[in-house]
N, C-alpha and C positions, 0 to 999 in steps of 0.2 A: 445464797443469792438466789432470788426465785426469778426465772425468765419466762415471760409470756410470749408465744409465737402466734400471732393473729393471722390465720390463714394457712391451713394444712394442704397446700398443693405440693407438686413435686418437691420444690425448693424448701418450703416451710416443713415438711415431713422429714426431709433429709437433715436440715439444721437441727431439729429436734433429736433425732437419733443419734447425730454426732455430739451434741451438747450433753446427752444422757451420760456419756462415758467421762465427764469432767468432774473432778473431786471438787471444784470450786463453785459448782452449780448444784444446789439441794433439792431444786423442783423446777420442773418444766410444764407450763400450761400450755397446752395445744389447742386451738380452737378450728373449728369448721362447721358450716352450716349442717351439712349430712355427716355426723360422727361414725356412722355404721362402716364407713370406709377406713377408719383409724382406730377402731376398737382394740385392734391387736397390738397397738402401740401402749396401751395402758400398762403401767408397771408401778413399783414403789416410787419411782422418779418422775414419771410422765402421767400428768391428768389430762384427759381429753373432755372437752366441753363445748357447746355451741354458744356460750356467753362471753363475747368479747369484753364487755364492760366489766365483768367479774375478773377475767384474766389481767386486764389493764390496771385494776385497783389493786390486786394483790400483788403483782410483780414489781421488782425494782428495775427491771430492763425489759423494755418491750420491742420486739421484733416484728415489724409489719410486712407480711408476705401474702398480700392479696393483689388481685389485679387492679391496674389504675382505675379501671371503670368502676371499682368498688370503693375507692379512696374516699370519695366525698362523705358518704355514709359512715364509713368507719371513723373517719377522723372526727366527725361530728360526735359520734357515740362516746369517743374516749377522751375528748378535748378537756374535761374538767379533771380528769384523774392522772394527767402526766406531768404536772409541774414538778420540776426537780428530778423528774427520772430520765434515764438514757432511753432514747427512741432510735432504733435502727431500722430505716426504711430500706426493703429491698425491691420496692416497687419502680418499674421503668416508669420514666416519662414526669415522675412528679418532684418538683424542684424543691431544694432547701428552703427556699424562701417561702414557698407555699405550705410546706411542711410546719414551718417555725411561726407562720401566720395562724394556721389552724390549731396549733399545738403551744399554746403560750406557756412559756416557762420550762418547756422540755428541752433536753440536751439532745439535738438531732443530728443522726449520722445518716448519709444516703450512701448505699453501696450496690454493686452489681456483682453477684457471684455468678458461676454457671454451673451446669449439672455434674461436672467432675467432682462437686462437692460430696457426691455420694460416696465416693471411696477416699474423701480427704484430699483431693488433688485439685480443688477450685483455685482460679486465682481471682481474688476478689479486689476489685477497684473501689475506692471508697473517698467521699468528700466529707468534711466536717463542717458543722453548723457554727455559730457565733460564740456559744458560752459552753464549750467543752474543755474541761480541765485534763490536766496530764493524767489523773487517776482515773477520770472517765475513760479516757482512751486506753489505759491498761485493760480494763474490763472489756471494752469493745474489741480491742485486738485479741484478747482471749479467745471471744467467741469466733472471729475470724481465722486464729489459729487451728481451731477445731475443725474447720472444714477445708484447710488448704493454706496457700500464700495469700498475700495481700499487698496492695500498693496503693498510697495515697495519690489523689489526681485532683487537678483543679476540676471544678464541677462542670465546666463548659466541655469537656470532653466526655462527659457520662453518655451522651446519645450516641456517639462513635463507639464507645467502649461496650454498650449494650448490642450494637450491630456486629462488632469484631469478636469480642469474647463470650458476651452473654448468648448470641446466636451461633458462635463459632462451632460449638459441637455438632450442630446440625450439618454445617458444611463439611467438617471432618468426616461425619458419619456417611455423607454421599461420597466422598472421596474413597473411604474404606470400601463401601458396596461397590463401586465400580472397579476398584483393583481387585476385589475378590471374584468379581463376575469376569474380569479380563483374566484372572488365573484359570478359572474354569473354562475359559473358551480356548486357553492354549494347552488344556489337558491336565491342569493340577486339580486333585481331590478338594473339596470345599474346605474340610477341616484344615489341610495344610495351607490353602490359599490365605485363609482367615488368620492363621497363626503367623505366617510370614508378613502380611500385611500389618497387623496391628503392631508387631514387634519391630518391624521397618519403621513405622511412624513414630512410635514412642522412643526407639533408640536413636533416631535422628533428631527428634525434639531435644532429647536429653544431651546429646552430642553438642547440639548448637548451644544450648544454655552452658554447657560446661567449659567448652573451649573458646567460646566467645568470638567465633568468627563470623564473617558475613555469609549469608545462605548461598550467594553466588560463588563464593570461594570454595564451599564444600562440593556445589555442583560441578564446577571446574575439576575439582580432585577426582570425581567419579567418571567424568566424561574423557573418552580418549578419541583419537581421531579414527574414523570409520568403524567406531565401536557399537555396541548394543545400545549404550545410554544415548548417544547422539542420534541414534535412528528414533528412539523413543521420545526425546525431547522435540525433534523436528515435528513429530505429529501433534505433540502438545501445542507446540507454538502454532501450527498451522491451524489447529482447532481453537484459537484463541483462549487457551487455558487460563493463562495469566489474567488477561483481560476480563474473563468472565468472573474470577475470583474478586478481582478490584471492583467489578460492577455491582456484585452480590452485596459487597460490604457497604459500597456507596448508597445502593437501594435501601438496605436496611437502616442506614443512618438518617436517610430522608424520611423513611416511615417513622422512625424513632422520633425525630424533631417534629413531625406532623402531630403525633400523638401528644408529645410536650406541649406544643402550641395550645393544642384543644384543652388540656387540663390546666394550663396556665389561665386560660379564658374562663373555665368553669368553675374551678375550685375557689 
């Protein structure tokens, strides 16, 4: 099986690296306008090129990983080459309806991974088009398996998912930075503060996923009367921490919806 990845940004490059370890994939064709930055990825399995048309023509599965602003030109270039092929769009904002209209006969899937794909820990939400078979989905899910876990969702949720899990690593990075800085302020060495912060975050996430309790229940378990935790929580609530997180995701959702509407009108 030959997979073309059109657009070697951070996500496209990451997907190429992860797929290169799959025994089910014989070749990966990775494209970028300036291939000087991806020459190091050349191998017996990964070919790099500037030619999107060639990549789309040769491949059985096409992964589109360009910015939405480049969608119109790219879709026009490959439209005659995709009939009967699986096309996985990792583009934010471009709907299945628009993709299927531009790529007549293609078997289209729209997906939103995140940067944790670098270590195979992405959570990829996906929505499927109108003519995907079970065998097609088996191949699609193999690709998603290579970058982490995956979850099917109605397409109407994709803008919110872009804001929550697509942008989520940035919010978490700010939280990590803040906690490490707080550790420095109270006298911890930077390396110790970083280790404690990252392991506390990953351990808490794994705990919540493993034992399936509500986050509030875990919070209450850690919080004792007149203790250290409630003193910290009080300051977080006074600073509207919870509201700020909610507002951030809501604002990002509105931004995604705005971009989606723009491309619905333009494409």
